C-alpha positions in Angstrom: -73.6 80.2 140.0 -76.6 77.9 139.5 -76.5 74.4 140.8 -78.5 71.6 139.0 -78.8 67.9 139.7 -78.8 65.6 136.7 -79.4 61.9 136.5 -81.3 59.0 135.0 -84.2 57.8 137.2 -85.2 54.4 138.3 -83.8 51.2 136.9 -82.8 52.9 133.7 -79.1 52.5 132.8 -78.8 54.7 129.7 -75.7 56.7 130.3 -74.7 58.3 127.0 -77.4 61.1 126.9 -76.8 61.7 130.5 -73.1 62.5 129.9 -74.0 64.7 126.9 -76.4 66.7 129.0 -73.7 67.0 131.8 -71.2 68.4 129.3 -73.7 70.8 127.6 -75.0 72.3 130.9 -71.5 72.6 132.3 -70.3 74.3 129.2 -73.3 76.7 129.4 -72.1 77.8 132.9 -74.2 75.7 135.2 -72.7 73.8 138.2 -73.8 70.2 137.3 -74.0 67.5 140.0 -74.4 64.3 137.9 -75.7 61.4 139.9 -75.4 59.0 136.9 -77.8 56.2 136.1 -80.3 54.2 138.2 -81.0 57.1 140.5 -83.8 56.9 143.0 -86.2 59.7 143.9 -84.6 59.9 147.3 -81.1 60.3 145.9 -82.3 63.1 143.6 -83.9 64.9 146.6 -80.9 64.4 148.9 -78.6 65.7 146.2 -80.8 68.8 145.6 -80.8 69.6 149.2 -77.1 69.0 149.7 -76.1 71.2 146.7 -78.9 73.8 147.1 -79.9 73.0 143.5 -82.4 75.1 141.6 -83.4 72.3 139.3 -83.6 68.5 138.9 -82.9 67.4 135.4 -84.2 63.9 135.0 -83.8 61.6 132.1 -85.6 58.3 131.4 -85.1 56.3 128.2 -86.6 52.9 129.1 -90.2 54.1 128.9 -91.0 53.6 132.6 -90.9 57.3 133.6 -94.5 57.4 134.8 -93.8 54.7 137.4 -90.3 56.0 138.3 -91.5 59.6 138.7 -94.8 59.1 140.4 -95.0 61.2 143.6 -91.7 63.1 143.0 -93.2 66.6 143.4 -95.0 65.5 146.6 -91.7 64.1 148.0 -89.9 67.4 147.1 -92.6 69.3 149.0 -92.3 67.0 152.0 -88.5 67.5 151.9 -88.9 71.3 151.9 -87.9 71.9 148.3 -91.3 72.0 146.7 -90.4 74.9 144.5 -87.5 73.3 142.8 -87.7 73.1 139.0 -88.4 69.6 137.7 -87.4 68.8 134.2 -88.0 65.5 132.5 -86.9 64.2 129.1 -86.3 61.2 127.0 -88.4 58.2 125.9 -90.9 58.5 128.6 -93.4 55.8 127.6 -93.2 52.4 126.0 -94.3 52.3 122.4 -95.8 55.1 120.3 -97.5 57.9 122.2 -98.9 61.2 121.4 -96.4 63.6 123.0 -99.1 66.2 123.9 -100.8 63.5 126.0 -97.5 62.5 127.5 -96.6 66.1 128.3 -99.9 66.7 130.0 -99.5 63.5 132.1 -96.2 64.7 133.5 -97.3 68.3 133.9 -100.2 66.9 136.0 -97.5 65.1 138.0 -95.8 68.4 138.9 -93.0 68.6 136.3 -92.3 72.1 135.0 -90.8 71.1 131.6 -91.2 67.9 129.7 -89.0 67.2 126.6 -89.6 64.7 123.9 -86.9 62.2 122.6 -84.3 63.8 120.4 -84.4 67.3 121.9 -81.2 69.2 121.7 -79.5 70.1 125.0 -79.6 73.8 124.0 -83.4 73.7 124.2 -83.2 72.5 127.8 -80.6 75.1 128.6 -82.6 77.9 127.1 -85.7 76.8 129.0 -83.9 76.6 132.3 -82.4 80.1 131.8 -85.9 81.4 131.0 -87.5 79.7 134.0 -84.8 80.9 136.4 -85.1 84.5 135.1 -88.9 84.2 135.5 -88.2 83.5 139.2 -86.2 86.6 139.4 -82.8 84.9 139.7 -79.9 86.9 138.6 -77.9 84.5 136.5 -74.1 84.5 136.4 -74.5 82.4 133.2 -73.6 84.0 129.9 -76.1 83.6 127.1 -74.4 81.7 124.2 
């Protein structure tokens, strides 16, 4: 089984989408460790280590993702989990932004996948399955 850690980073307290993602990923066969809202980088990393997670699934809806996520990949490397998949989605910036630019900004910060607002959970699930298979992991997760 594949462990993932899910949560809403920083001071963001948007809980509904987080719960929807938890249910969708769990129903898709993943073991989901949902940290809830207002989660620090340190909490994400500690949970990933504790659960031997393959991915951190991070949401941000308040628009402060750049501040809240800055340095996360480097902290993962320092903690010995530098190869963990980092996914980020939601309203990542304040105001209107060109998503291609937003995506590039977070790719440059070390995120493996960046999802725009309104993405369906199945898109994230499909992406995670593809990335895990690309790493040679045998998945015990049925395709739906």
